[in-house]
PLY file of the C-alpha trace (Angstrom):
ply
format ascii 1.0
element vertex 453
property float x
property float y
property float z
element edge 452
property int vertex1
property int vertex2
end_header
-0.04 0.01 0.01
2.98 2.34 0.54
3.65 2.28 -3.19
0.01 3.19 -3.80
0.40 6.22 -1.42
3.49 7.32 -3.28
1.59 7.12 -6.56
-1.25 9.22 -5.06
1.31 11.78 -3.88
2.65 11.95 -7.47
-0.86 12.55 -8.74
-1.42 15.34 -6.25
1.91 16.96 -7.20
0.41 17.71 -10.63
-2.58 19.44 -9.14
-0.93 21.90 -6.76
2.12 24.20 -6.94
5.55 22.49 -6.56
6.44 24.47 -3.43
3.06 23.75 -1.86
3.45 20.06 -2.53
6.97 19.85 -1.10
5.89 21.71 2.01
2.59 20.06 2.92
2.03 16.81 0.97
5.45 15.23 0.43
6.27 14.90 4.19
3.10 12.83 4.87
3.81 9.13 5.47
1.47 6.14 5.30
1.49 4.45 8.76
-1.48 2.08 8.78
-3.98 0.43 6.46
-6.88 -1.39 8.06
-9.70 -2.49 5.81
-11.37 0.66 4.56
-9.34 2.94 6.88
-6.10 4.72 5.87
-3.93 6.39 8.54
-1.45 9.08 7.37
1.04 10.86 9.51
2.06 14.50 9.35
5.35 15.70 10.84
3.72 18.06 13.42
0.41 19.45 14.67
0.60 22.59 12.58
1.16 20.58 9.44
-1.72 18.20 10.23
-4.14 21.09 10.94
-3.18 22.89 7.75
-3.51 19.77 5.58
-6.90 18.93 7.20
-8.20 22.35 6.40
-6.81 22.78 2.91
-5.93 19.47 1.29
-7.81 16.64 3.04
-10.63 16.73 0.52
-8.17 16.40 -2.38
-6.34 13.56 -0.69
-9.65 11.69 -0.04
-10.68 12.28 -3.65
-7.53 10.75 -5.02
-7.56 7.79 -2.61
-11.20 6.98 -3.31
-10.53 7.13 -7.06
-7.71 4.58 -6.75
-9.62 2.39 -4.27
-12.85 2.54 -6.27
-14.85 3.00 -3.04
-14.97 5.37 -0.10
-12.01 5.10 2.27
-11.82 6.64 5.75
-8.69 8.87 5.82
-7.27 9.74 9.22
-4.46 12.25 9.83
-2.11 11.81 12.82
0.97 13.49 14.15
4.32 11.78 13.86
7.87 12.83 14.58
9.90 13.51 11.40
11.44 10.21 10.15
15.17 9.66 10.78
17.51 10.43 7.91
17.71 7.52 5.48
20.83 5.40 5.35
23.40 6.21 2.65
22.56 4.39 -0.57
24.54 1.21 -1.26
25.13 0.11 -4.86
23.85 -3.45 -4.06
20.53 -2.15 -2.76
18.40 -2.06 -5.94
14.99 -2.50 -4.34
14.69 0.97 -2.79
12.78 3.52 -4.88
14.94 6.41 -3.79
17.05 8.40 -6.30
20.72 8.60 -7.03
22.41 11.96 -6.54
25.43 12.98 -8.59
28.19 12.87 -5.92
30.59 14.29 -8.47
28.49 17.42 -9.00
29.33 20.44 -6.86
26.67 22.59 -5.36
25.05 25.28 -7.56
24.37 28.07 -5.24
20.99 26.93 -3.99
19.43 26.15 -7.39
17.65 22.87 -8.03
19.86 19.79 -8.41
18.24 17.15 -10.50
18.66 13.52 -9.56
18.65 10.26 -11.48
15.77 7.92 -10.80
17.39 4.68 -9.76
14.82 2.64 -11.64
15.79 4.19 -14.95
18.55 1.88 -15.95
19.20 -0.13 -19.15
18.53 -3.48 -17.50
15.02 -2.30 -16.43
14.09 -1.00 -19.87
11.77 -3.22 -21.94
13.02 -3.41 -25.51
10.67 -3.87 -28.40
10.39 -2.97 -32.08
9.24 0.51 -31.24
12.28 1.46 -29.21
15.03 -0.99 -30.12
17.10 1.48 -32.11
16.85 4.25 -29.47
17.86 1.69 -26.76
20.87 0.45 -28.83
21.98 4.00 -29.73
21.74 5.12 -26.03
23.65 2.15 -24.72
26.38 2.53 -27.38
26.78 6.16 -26.49
26.97 5.46 -22.80
29.55 2.72 -23.19
31.52 4.43 -25.90
31.44 1.20 -27.92
32.05 1.58 -31.64
29.89 4.73 -32.22
31.03 7.69 -34.25
28.57 10.14 -32.62
28.75 12.05 -29.30
25.27 13.59 -29.35
21.96 11.78 -29.37
18.54 13.36 -29.91
15.58 11.19 -28.78
12.10 12.18 -29.97
8.83 10.74 -28.65
5.56 11.47 -27.00
5.18 11.49 -23.21
5.52 8.22 -21.35
7.26 6.22 -24.07
10.77 5.89 -22.49
12.95 8.79 -23.57
13.49 9.98 -20.03
14.22 6.42 -18.95
16.90 5.98 -21.65
18.44 9.46 -21.05
18.86 8.69 -17.35
20.09 5.15 -18.16
22.98 6.82 -20.00
23.85 8.72 -16.87
23.70 5.65 -14.69
25.86 3.61 -17.05
28.45 6.33 -17.38
28.64 6.80 -13.58
28.79 3.06 -13.00
31.84 2.74 -15.31
33.52 5.87 -13.88
32.00 7.48 -10.73
34.17 10.52 -11.18
32.54 11.49 -14.45
30.84 14.93 -14.23
27.25 14.32 -15.36
24.80 17.14 -15.62
21.13 16.13 -15.78
18.76 19.05 -16.33
15.50 20.00 -18.04
15.41 22.92 -20.54
13.30 24.84 -18.04
15.76 24.26 -15.20
18.56 25.33 -17.47
16.73 28.55 -18.21
15.84 29.28 -14.64
19.37 28.64 -13.46
20.81 30.90 -16.08
18.41 33.75 -15.15
19.21 33.26 -11.47
22.91 33.38 -12.25
22.52 36.59 -14.18
20.57 38.19 -11.37
23.16 37.15 -8.73
26.22 38.06 -10.89
27.22 34.43 -10.99
27.08 33.84 -14.74
30.72 32.86 -14.91
30.11 30.05 -12.39
27.19 28.93 -14.51
29.34 28.87 -17.65
32.08 26.96 -15.73
29.54 24.35 -14.59
28.08 23.56 -18.02
30.95 24.32 -20.38
34.14 23.35 -18.62
33.06 21.16 -15.71
30.78 18.80 -17.61
31.61 15.53 -19.25
28.08 14.30 -20.01
25.07 16.60 -20.45
21.56 15.15 -20.31
19.14 17.91 -21.46
15.46 17.05 -21.30
12.37 18.67 -22.80
14.17 20.94 -25.24
10.82 21.84 -26.83
10.29 24.21 -23.88
13.13 26.35 -25.20
10.55 27.84 -27.58
10.82 31.64 -27.62
13.58 31.80 -25.03
16.11 33.63 -27.17
18.76 34.43 -24.53
18.67 30.82 -23.26
19.01 29.51 -26.75
22.05 31.68 -27.45
23.72 30.59 -24.15
22.97 26.91 -24.92
24.53 27.29 -28.39
27.80 28.48 -26.80
27.60 25.65 -24.30
27.01 23.01 -26.97
29.89 24.37 -29.06
32.22 24.01 -26.05
31.12 20.51 -25.28
31.06 19.29 -28.92
34.57 20.69 -29.49
35.79 18.62 -26.52
33.91 15.49 -27.71
31.74 15.43 -24.60
28.57 13.18 -24.61
25.26 14.95 -25.00
21.75 13.50 -24.87
18.71 15.59 -25.80
15.03 14.56 -25.42
12.00 16.29 -26.91
8.32 15.75 -27.74
8.69 17.81 -30.92
11.28 17.75 -33.75
13.58 20.83 -33.54
12.40 22.08 -36.92
8.80 22.24 -35.61
9.48 23.89 -32.31
8.05 27.42 -32.52
10.61 30.28 -32.33
13.66 28.06 -32.10
16.69 29.54 -33.83
17.93 27.68 -36.88
21.47 27.66 -35.52
20.36 25.86 -32.30
18.10 23.53 -34.20
21.12 22.59 -36.40
23.24 21.75 -33.31
20.49 19.73 -31.69
20.41 17.31 -34.64
24.14 17.36 -35.36
24.52 13.79 -34.10
22.24 10.79 -34.16
18.45 11.35 -34.12
16.07 8.58 -33.08
12.32 8.27 -32.58
10.51 6.17 -30.02
7.04 4.96 -31.15
4.21 3.67 -29.04
4.85 -0.03 -28.08
3.18 -2.83 -30.03
1.02 -5.46 -28.35
3.88 -7.83 -27.58
6.02 -5.14 -26.05
3.07 -3.84 -23.98
2.56 -7.35 -22.63
6.24 -7.57 -21.62
6.03 -4.12 -19.95
2.92 -5.08 -18.03
4.47 -8.37 -16.92
7.59 -6.61 -15.61
5.66 -3.78 -13.92
3.29 -6.28 -12.32
6.29 -8.29 -10.96
7.74 -5.10 -9.47
4.41 -4.61 -7.59
4.43 -8.23 -6.42
1.41 -8.99 -8.56
0.93 -12.40 -10.14
-1.29 -11.94 -13.15
-2.77 -14.73 -15.35
-1.76 -14.66 -19.02
-5.28 -13.84 -20.17
-5.43 -10.76 -17.82
-2.01 -9.63 -19.08
-3.16 -10.03 -22.70
-6.41 -8.15 -21.94
-4.51 -5.23 -20.30
-2.12 -5.10 -23.26
-5.03 -4.89 -25.66
-6.62 -1.96 -23.87
-3.70 0.00 -22.44
-2.34 1.36 -25.72
-1.34 4.93 -24.77
1.98 4.83 -22.90
3.89 3.27 -20.00
2.48 5.68 -17.45
-1.01 4.49 -18.26
0.01 0.88 -17.77
1.73 1.70 -14.39
-1.38 3.64 -13.28
-3.77 0.78 -14.25
-1.68 -1.85 -12.44
-1.44 0.25 -9.26
-5.13 0.90 -9.31
-5.76 -2.81 -9.89
-3.54 -3.76 -6.97
-5.02 -1.13 -4.69
-8.53 -2.23 -5.50
-7.65 -5.89 -4.99
-5.96 -5.15 -1.63
-8.59 -2.80 -0.20
-11.57 -4.97 -1.30
-9.63 -8.19 -0.62
-10.81 -9.35 -4.06
-9.16 -11.71 -6.58
-7.85 -10.06 -9.69
-10.17 -11.44 -12.33
-11.71 -10.19 -15.61
-14.51 -8.28 -13.85
-12.15 -6.45 -11.43
-9.79 -5.63 -14.31
-12.55 -4.32 -16.49
-13.71 -2.03 -13.67
-10.23 -0.39 -13.63
-9.95 -0.24 -17.39
-13.28 1.46 -17.84
-11.88 4.56 -16.10
-8.36 4.44 -17.51
-8.18 2.74 -20.91
-8.93 4.02 -24.31
-12.02 2.52 -25.85
-14.99 3.36 -28.03
-15.44 7.02 -27.07
-18.73 8.78 -27.56
-16.92 12.14 -27.44
-15.74 13.48 -30.77
-13.60 16.54 -31.68
-16.86 18.19 -32.74
-18.24 17.90 -29.21
-15.05 19.34 -27.80
-14.98 22.20 -30.33
-18.48 23.22 -29.42
-17.70 23.12 -25.63
-14.50 25.11 -26.07
-16.14 27.79 -28.28
-19.07 28.09 -25.80
-16.83 28.27 -22.69
-14.20 30.68 -24.14
-16.72 32.57 -26.32
-14.55 31.81 -29.37
-15.46 31.68 -33.05
-15.12 28.07 -34.31
-13.15 29.35 -37.28
-10.43 30.82 -35.11
-9.49 27.33 -33.75
-8.26 26.43 -37.21
-6.82 29.89 -38.10
-3.10 30.65 -38.38
-3.34 33.31 -35.68
-0.87 32.96 -32.75
-2.51 35.60 -30.63
-3.09 34.34 -27.07
-6.90 34.87 -27.35
-6.92 32.35 -30.20
-3.95 30.03 -29.31
-5.10 29.50 -25.63
-8.46 27.87 -26.43
-6.94 26.07 -29.39
-4.28 24.43 -27.15
-6.94 23.43 -24.55
-9.02 21.95 -27.42
-6.03 19.82 -28.47
-5.30 18.69 -24.91
-8.98 17.59 -24.42
-9.11 15.77 -27.81
-5.99 13.79 -26.75
-7.59 12.90 -23.45
-11.26 12.18 -24.47
-11.06 10.86 -28.04
-9.34 8.06 -29.86
-8.28 10.32 -32.70
-4.63 10.17 -33.83
-2.34 13.25 -33.61
-2.73 13.67 -37.40
-6.54 13.36 -37.10
-6.77 16.05 -34.41
-4.37 18.19 -36.44
-6.63 18.08 -39.50
-9.49 19.53 -37.45
-7.49 22.75 -36.78
-5.17 22.74 -39.86
-2.11 21.82 -37.81
0.55 19.14 -38.14
0.77 16.14 -35.77
3.89 17.65 -34.16
2.02 20.88 -33.46
-0.69 18.87 -31.79
1.87 17.06 -29.66
3.53 20.32 -28.68
0.19 21.93 -27.69
-0.64 18.87 -25.51
2.70 19.00 -23.73
2.42 22.75 -23.31
-0.98 22.60 -21.60
0.05 19.62 -19.40
3.19 21.60 -18.33
1.46 24.85 -17.60
-1.29 23.12 -15.57
1.47 22.28 -12.98
2.02 25.93 -12.25
-1.04 27.89 -13.49
-3.90 27.19 -11.12
-6.48 29.00 -13.27
-5.73 26.90 -16.31
-5.84 23.73 -14.16
-9.28 24.66 -12.80
-10.60 25.47 -16.32
-9.41 22.07 -17.65
-10.89 20.20 -14.70
-14.22 21.95 -15.30
-14.12 21.05 -19.02
-13.15 17.46 -18.19
-16.21 17.16 -15.93
-18.47 18.58 -18.62
-17.16 16.00 -21.16
-17.53 13.20 -18.66
-21.11 14.23 -18.09
-21.68 14.08 -21.85
-20.35 10.49 -21.96
-22.61 9.35 -19.12
-25.62 11.16 -20.65
-25.42 9.20 -23.90
0 1
1 2
2 3
3 4
4 5
5 6
6 7
7 8
8 9
9 10
10 11
11 12
12 13
13 14
14 15
15 16
16 17
17 18
18 19
19 20
20 21
21 22
22 23
23 24
24 25
25 26
26 27
27 28
28 29
29 30
30 31
31 32
32 33
33 34
34 35
35 36
36 37
37 38
38 39
39 40
40 41
41 42
42 43
43 44
44 45
45 46
46 47
47 48
48 49
49 50
50 51
51 52
52 53
53 54
54 55
55 56
56 57
57 58
58 59
59 60
60 61
61 62
62 63
63 64
64 65
65 66
66 67
67 68
68 69
69 70
70 71
71 72
72 73
73 74
74 75
75 76
76 77
77 78
78 79
79 80
80 81
81 82
82 83
83 84
84 85
85 86
86 87
87 88
88 89
89 90
90 91
91 92
92 93
93 94
94 95
95 96
96 97
97 98
98 99
99 100
100 101
101 102
102 103
103 104
104 105
105 106
106 107
107 108
108 109
109 110
110 111
111 112
112 113
113 114
114 115
115 116
116 117
117 118
118 119
119 120
120 121
121 122
122 123
123 124
124 125
125 126
126 127
127 128
128 129
129 130
130 131
131 132
132 133
133 134
134 135
135 136
136 137
137 138
138 139
139 140
140 141
141 142
142 143
143 144
144 145
145 146
146 147
147 148
148 149
149 150
150 151
151 152
152 153
153 154
154 155
155 156
156 157
157 158
158 159
159 160
160 161
161 162
162 163
163 164
164 165
165 166
166 167
167 168
168 169
169 170
170 171
171 172
172 173
173 174
174 175
175 176
176 177
177 178
178 179
179 180
180 181
181 182
182 183
183 184
184 185
185 186
186 187
187 188
188 189
189 190
190 191
191 192
192 193
193 194
194 195
195 196
196 197
197 198
198 199
199 200
200 201
201 202
202 203
203 204
204 205
205 206
206 207
207 208
208 209
209 210
210 211
211 212
212 213
213 214
214 215
215 216
216 217
217 218
218 219
219 220
220 221
221 222
222 223
223 224
224 225
225 226
226 227
227 228
228 229
229 230
230 231
231 232
232 233
233 234
234 235
235 236
236 237
237 238
238 239
239 240
240 241
241 242
242 243
243 244
244 245
245 246
246 247
247 248
248 249
249 250
250 251
251 252
252 253
253 254
254 255
255 256
256 257
257 258
258 259
259 260
260 261
261 262
262 263
263 264
264 265
265 266
266 267
267 268
268 269
269 270
270 271
271 272
272 273
273 274
274 275
275 276
276 277
277 278
278 279
279 280
280 281
281 282
282 283
283 284
284 285
285 286
286 287
287 288
288 289
289 290
290 291
291 292
292 293
293 294
294 295
295 296
296 297
297 298
298 299
299 300
300 301
301 302
302 303
303 304
304 305
305 306
306 307
307 308
308 309
309 310
310 311
311 312
312 313
313 314
314 315
315 316
316 317
317 318
318 319
319 320
320 321
321 322
322 323
323 324
324 325
325 326
326 327
327 328
328 329
329 330
330 331
331 332
332 333
333 334
334 335
335 336
336 337
337 338
338 339
339 340
340 341
341 342
342 343
343 344
344 345
345 346
346 347
347 348
348 349
349 350
350 351
351 352
352 353
353 354
354 355
355 356
356 357
357 358
358 359
359 360
360 361
361 362
362 363
363 364
364 365
365 366
366 367
367 368
368 369
369 370
370 371
371 372
372 373
373 374
374 375
375 376
376 377
377 378
378 379
379 380
380 381
381 382
382 383
383 384
384 385
385 386
386 387
387 388
388 389
389 390
390 391
391 392
392 393
393 394
394 395
395 396
396 397
397 398
398 399
399 400
400 401
401 402
402 403
403 404
404 405
405 406
406 407
407 408
408 409
409 410
410 411
411 412
412 413
413 414
414 415
415 416
416 417
417 418
418 419
419 420
420 421
421 422
422 423
423 424
424 425
425 426
426 427
427 428
428 429
429 430
430 431
431 432
432 433
433 434
434 435
435 436
436 437
437 438
438 439
439 440
440 441
441 442
442 443
443 444
444 445
445 446
446 447
447 448
448 449
449 450
450 451
451 452
């Protein structure tokens, strides 16, 4: 059940500001599970009172959704847990993360960490990702490859982050003194701005240009429109490439299709090897589900695995979520995992015959935002037109079975533009509460339409 609580915490982290989550939700520990009762512990009385007043309803909502039935949630007070023991290389069962011991402090800015689960031996290889896997491993091991930069392109949840971090793990395992920098494009931008404000730009340049052996740069599509960051990154890449350092980029959008990305930076991003990760086929999905189920100590019959693989076609995160919900429901209800229990979970998570079409969503968007239907398909980039258009795309991806290209045709956009809009809305929902509330409201309206038909 502790894994389920961690999953619920991750879900909540997408619904509230990062600082708020770190301060109030992250410190909460699961201490007891008894039937339909869940006991959570807060570090002190003030924390417990604040969570009860402001976030208890959200916590209950998420737990009930996972459990599939009402659960009594109790908040208690507990002394802060003792500091965890130092990580040992042989301890592979712990879900904690691996810090870069070779990386010096950066003046208080965020230090990204590698997820210890994201290693090559834990990556499921199939037809859709075999080339990306082989290219990543060859780059990490320096074995017979004539490229030092790798650009991995895929939609969310298909494994590009796993492979990027696997490169870091492999490099550090072979040489722990290697200076690895793992950072997202947004973090790189924020750190650069912070360095400029604090007159520490030279330290920033030293960190990324001269004190870096391997650069893992994620989500480069978020460099869109950030001209100063793009220029600084160009200089950084030139310094690293000249020294034959290893660089891995990940993105949801090809550089040529990232809006307001300089041609010079786009050229540098694809100067090495470029690989695409596609959604996994049925056989690969079955292997992923089998591995993820084993990690959760779940023993699933072959017919259940096959059924899950047939319905869970979106990405790995969807498979993980379904398995955790299935396990939680089985544990809380003390029920055997059979076809009926599985179908109950899939009904709320899996793609299927949707009664919602892009036309339904277009009508709802235009009514809610008081927009002209024609403007959704216009070439205008004004916020008053782009904002509802991006929300429209996000909802189409969530509520319909249309392909990226199919959604794009409804608004005269390419499939990569649809993917970018989806990623953009999902990203902004993490920090912009107004947008998050709007999308939640529209989701409820669309769910009501489904149930009404």
